[in-house]
C-alpha positions in Angstrom: 40.3 17.9 40.5 37.7 15.6 38.9 34.6 17.9 37.7 31.5 16.1 38.1 28.2 17.0 36.2 24.7 16.8 37.6 22.6 14.0 36.0 20.6 16.1 33.8 23.3 17.6 32.1 24.6 14.2 31.3 21.1 13.1 29.7 21.1 16.4 27.9 24.6 15.7 26.3 23.4 12.4 25.4 20.1 13.8 23.5 22.0 16.4 21.9 24.8 13.7 20.5 22.1 11.6 19.4 20.4 14.5 17.5 23.6 15.4 16.1 24.2 12.3 14.7 20.9 12.2 13.1 21.2 15.6 11.6 24.8 14.3 10.2 23.3 11.2 8.8 20.5 13.1 7.3 22.8 15.4 5.6 25.1 12.9 4.1 22.1 10.4 3.2 20.5 10.8 -0.4 16.8 11.1 0.2 14.3 8.4 -1.2 13.3 9.0 -4.5 9.2 8.6 -4.7 6.6 8.7 -7.7 3.6 9.7 -6.4 0.9 9.0 -9.6 -2.2 10.8 -9.3 -5.5 11.8 -11.4 -8.6 10.3 -12.6 -12.4 9.9 -11.5 -14.1 11.6 -8.3 -11.3 13.2 -6.4 -9.6 16.2 -5.9 -6.4 15.3 -7.0 -5.2 18.6 -8.0 -4.7 19.7 -4.4 -4.1 16.3 -2.9 -0.8 15.5 -4.9 0.3 18.9 -3.3 -0.8 17.9 0.1 0.8 14.1 0.1 4.1 15.9 -1.5 4.8 18.5 1.2 3.2 16.0 4.3 5.7 13.6 3.1 9.0 15.9 2.5 8.1 17.0 5.7 8.7 14.0 7.7 10.8 12.1 6.1 14.5 12.5 3.9 12.4 11.8 0.8 11.7 13.5 -2.7 8.5 13.5 -4.3 8.0 13.7 -7.8 4.4 13.7 -9.0 3.2 12.4 -12.6 -0.4 13.8 -12.9 -3.1 14.2 -15.6 -6.2 16.7 -15.0 -8.4 13.8 -16.4 -11.6 13.2 -14.0 -12.6 10.1 -15.9 -12.5 6.9 -14.8 -9.9 6.0 -17.5 -7.1 8.8 -17.1 -4.6 9.1 -19.9 -1.7 8.4 -17.3 1.7 8.8 -19.1 2.7 5.9 -17.3 0.9 3.5 -19.6 2.7 1.4 -22.1 6.0 2.5 -20.4 6.7 -0.4 -17.9 10.1 1.1 -17.1 8.4 4.3 -15.5 9.5 3.8 -12.2 13.4 3.6 -13.4 15.6 5.4 -10.9 12.9 5.7 -8.0 12.7 3.6 -4.6 9.1 3.5 -4.4 5.8 4.5 -6.3 3.3 6.1 -4.9 -0.3 5.1 -6.5 -3.1 7.4 -6.0 -4.6 7.2 -9.2 -8.4 6.4 -10.1 -8.5 4.3 -12.8 -11.4 1.8 -12.7 -11.9 1.7 -16.5 -8.4 0.6 -17.2 -8.9 -2.7 -18.1 -6.3 -3.8 -20.9 -4.3 -6.4 -19.0 -1.1 -5.7 -20.7 -1.4 -2.3 -19.5 -1.8 -3.4 -15.8 1.0 -5.7 -16.2 3.3 -2.6 -17.5 1.9 -0.5 -14.6 2.8 -3.5 -12.2 6.1 -4.4 -13.6 8.4 -2.3 -11.1 6.9 -4.0 -8.2 7.2 -7.6 -9.9 11.1 -6.1 -10.3 11.0 -5.4 -6.4 10.2 -1.6 -6.6 8.0 -1.1 -3.1 4.7 0.4 -3.3 2.3 2.6 -1.4 -1.3 2.7 -2.3 -3.7 5.2 -1.4 -7.8 4.7 -1.4 -9.1 4.5 -5.2 -5.7 3.0 -6.1 -7.5 -0.3 -4.8 -10.4 0.4 -7.2 -8.3 0.8 -9.9 -7.5 -1.6 -13.0 -10.7 -4.1 -12.3 -12.4 -6.2 -14.7 -14.1 -9.1 -15.2 -16.3 -10.3 -12.1 -14.4 -8.1 -9.6 -17.3 -7.9 -7.0 -16.8 -11.8 -6.4 -13.7 -13.1 -5.1 -10.8 -13.4 -7.8 -8.8 -16.8 -7.9 -5.0 -16.4 -7.8 -3.5 -16.3 -11.1 -6.3 -15.2 -13.2 -5.9 -12.2 -15.0 -8.2 -10.0 -13.1 -6.2 -11.2 -9.9 -3.0 -9.6 -10.6 -3.8 -6.1 -9.2 -5.2 -7.5 -6.1 -2.6 -10.0 -5.6 -0.1 -7.1 -5.6 -2.4 -5.3 -3.1 -3.1 -8.0 -1.1 -6.4 -7.2 -0.7 -9.6 -7.0 -3.2 -12.1 -4.2 -2.6 -14.9 -3.1 -5.3 -16.9 -0.4 -3.8 -18.2 1.9 -0.9 -21.1 2.9 0.7 -22.0 6.4 1.9 -19.8 9.1 3.4 -19.9 9.2 7.7 -17.3 9.0 10.0 -14.9 6.1 10.2 -13.7 4.9 13.7 -9.8 3.9 12.8 -8.7 1.0 15.3 -5.0 -0.1 15.2 -5.3 -3.9 15.1 -1.8 -4.7 15.3 0.0 -2.1 18.0 3.2 -3.9 18.1 4.2 -3.2 14.1 6.8 -0.7 13.5 4.1 1.2 11.0 1.5 1.7 14.2 3.6 1.7 17.2 2.9 4.6 19.3 -0.1 5.7 17.0 -3.6 6.6 18.7 -6.7 5.2 17.4 -8.7 8.1 15.7 -11.8 9.2 14.1 -12.3 10.6 10.4 -14.7 12.9 9.0 -17.4 11.7 6.5 -15.2 9.2 4.6 -15.8 6.7 2.0 -15.3 3.1 3.4 -14.4 0.4 1.2 -15.4 -3.3 1.4 -13.0 -6.3 1.6 -13.9 -8.7 -0.9 -10.6 -10.7 -0.3 -7.6 -10.4 1.8 -5.2 -12.6 0.5 -2.6 -14.9 2.7 0.2 -12.7 1.7 -1.5 -9.7 3.4 -1.1 -8.3 7.0 -3.9 -6.0 8.7 -2.8 -3.0 10.6 -6.1 -1.3 11.3 -9.9 -1.5 11.1 -12.4 1.1 10.4 -15.7 1.1 11.8 -18.8 3.4 9.9 -22.1 3.5 11.3 -24.4 3.7 8.3 -27.8 5.8 9.2 -31.1 5.4 7.0 -33.1 8.4 5.9 -34.2 9.1 9.2 -30.7 9.4 10.7 -31.0 6.2 13.1 -28.3 3.9 12.9 -29.2 1.3 10.5 -25.7 -0.9 10.3 -22.5 -1.1 11.2 -19.5 -1.9 9.2 -15.9 -3.1 10.6 -13.6 -3.7 7.6 -10.1 -3.5 7.2 -8.5 0.0 6.2 -4.8 -0.4 6.6 -2.4 -3.4 5.8 0.7 -4.3 4.6 1.7 -7.0 2.0 4.4 -9.2 0.7 4.4 -9.1 -3.2 5.7 -12.1 -5.0 8.0 -12.8 -1.7 10.0 -9.6 -2.4 8.3 -6.8 -2.9 7.0 -4.8 0.2 3.5 -3.0 -0.1 1.6 -0.3 2.0 -1.9 0.3 1.5 -4.7 2.2 2.9 -8.4 2.4 1.9 -8.9 6.1 3.7 -8.3 9.3 1.7 -10.9 10.5 -0.1 -11.6 14.3 1.1 -8.7 16.8 1.4 -9.3 17.3 5.2 -8.6 14.0 5.9 -5.7 13.8 3.5 -4.1 16.6 5.1 -4.9 15.2 8.7 -1.5 14.9 10.7 -2.7 11.9 11.9 -3.0 10.3 8.4 0.0 11.9 6.7 2.0 10.1 9.7 0.4 6.8 8.8 1.2 6.9 5.2 4.9 7.9 6.0 5.4 5.3 8.4 4.0 2.9 5.6 6.6 4.7 3.3 9.5 4.1 5.0 8.3 0.5 6.1 8.0 -0.2 2.3 11.6 0.8 1.4 12.7 -1.3 4.7 13.8 2.2 6.1 11.4 2.3 9.5 12.9 0.8 12.6 11.0 -1.3 15.0 9.8 1.9 17.2 8.2 3.6 14.5 11.2 6.1 13.8 13.0 6.5 10.4 16.2 5.0 10.3 19.5 7.1 10.5 19.4 9.3 7.7 15.9 9.2 6.6 14.4 11.5 9.1 13.2 14.8 7.4 16.2 17.4 7.0 14.8 20.5 8.6 
């Protein structure tokens, strides 16, 4: 006699098989190797490096190594400087440093070298205000020495206003990074300006912030790009977000989900539905 099974049993079997395949893939796929660079002025990198490492490793099959210096200046003595092979053996570099007064073009070129060689990049918050010199408050010219870092990022920013909540709206909801993500509003955060957006960049999210006067009344409203992707030198995938000043924001599940997706996309390990490709989901 032929046995028949209820529809829900068949569906459960399919789901179970899919989960088994994903787990087996994760167990047999080497983790991505990410290098997180942190340190410098104005942020609690001591704790944020830990939040980021644990948050990313909980969401994807990735091992995050950290280079960190307890140096709160705008010219932190990061050991990568002068060593352009610092990312050898890594699949992606996460720049979370605040190094506004590192101005030596040879040093900056060394920081960029792995990305020029094709290693993907993820850039968080104050990385956008690092490695700047010359007239960086004006739109830079392609090919100029002070344009190299911004050409890698895909967006030029020079400063921010007071900390107020930022309403984040995903402007491209079909991108693999943003699909299915809900708009949200941060706590009090720094809102970075947009001096120039390069042709190689594609905006994913905007942030709207209401600036108040001394009486607490709305004075002006700024809407700026806060998350984007860039194709650097026509080959290297780069994801960036200007959000991430305060620990509470960095630890927010919505923030960590976005950064994890950005990292997986940069490494070409994110499918069109915003899910890690087989083998790159977190290993539980």
